[in-house]
C-alpha positions as CSV (number, residue, x, y, z in Angstrom):
1,M,0.0,0.0,0.0
2,S,1.4,3.4,-1.0
3,L,0.7,6.5,1.0
4,M,-0.1,9.8,-0.7
5,P,2.4,12.5,0.1
6,A,0.8,15.2,2.3
7,R,1.8,18.5,3.8
8,A,0.6,20.2,7.0
9,L,-1.6,23.3,6.5
10,K,-3.3,25.5,9.0
11,S,-7.1,25.7,9.0
12,F,-9.7,27.9,10.6
13,A,-13.5,27.9,10.4
14,C,-15.0,31.3,11.1
15,G,-18.1,29.7,12.6
16,D,-16.0,28.5,15.5
17,V,-15.8,32.1,16.6
18,V,-18.8,33.7,14.8
19,P,-21.9,31.4,15.0
20,G,-23.5,31.0,11.7
21,C,-20.6,32.0,9.5
22,T,-19.6,29.2,7.1
23,R,-16.3,30.6,5.7
24,T,-13.2,28.4,6.2
25,F,-9.6,29.2,5.6
26,R,-6.4,27.3,4.9
27,G,-2.9,28.6,4.8
28,G,0.7,27.8,5.4
29,D,1.0,29.3,8.9
30,D,-0.9,31.2,11.5
31,A,0.1,34.6,10.1
32,E,-1.5,33.7,6.7
33,I,-4.7,32.6,8.4
34,L,-4.9,35.7,10.4
35,A,-4.4,37.9,7.3
36,L,-7.2,36.0,5.5
37,V,-9.5,36.3,8.5
38,A,-8.8,40.0,8.9
39,A,-9.8,40.6,5.3
40,H,-12.9,38.5,5.7
41,A,-13.8,40.2,9.0
42,A,-13.7,43.6,7.2
43,A,-15.5,42.6,4.1
44,D,-18.2,40.3,5.6
45,H,-18.5,41.2,9.2
46,G,-17.9,45.0,9.0
47,L,-14.9,45.0,11.3
48,A,-12.4,47.6,10.2
49,E,-10.1,46.4,13.0
50,V,-10.2,42.9,14.6
51,P,-10.3,43.2,18.4
52,A,-7.5,41.5,20.3
53,A,-10.1,39.1,22.0
54,V,-11.2,38.0,18.5
55,V,-7.6,37.5,17.3
56,D,-7.0,35.4,20.5
57,A,-10.2,33.3,19.7
58,V,-9.1,32.8,16.1
59,R,-5.6,31.7,17.3
60,A,-7.2,29.3,19.7
61,N,-9.2,27.7,17.0
62,I,-6.6,27.3,14.3
63,T,-5.9,23.7,13.6
64,T,-3.3,21.8,11.6
65,V,-4.6,19.5,8.8
66,L,-2.9,17.3,6.3
67,A,-3.5,18.1,2.6
68,P,-2.5,15.9,-0.3
69,V,0.5,17.1,-2.3
70,G,0.1,17.3,-6.1
C-alpha cells in the first residue's frame, strides 16, 4: 500500500468564533490565516479592526490539517 504525500496546513472555520458564519480558511501558517481572516472580517462582518479578543479566539481555533500534495 502506498501512502499519498501530504503537507501540513493551518485551517480555521469562522463559525468556531462567529456562530452561523460558514467561511473556512487554509494557509501555510498562523500569520497567513490571520491575514485572510482580517480581510474576511472587514468585508463580511464589518470589522475595520479585529479586536484582540477575537484574534485570540481565532488563534485558539486554528488547527493543523494534512492536505495531499500534487
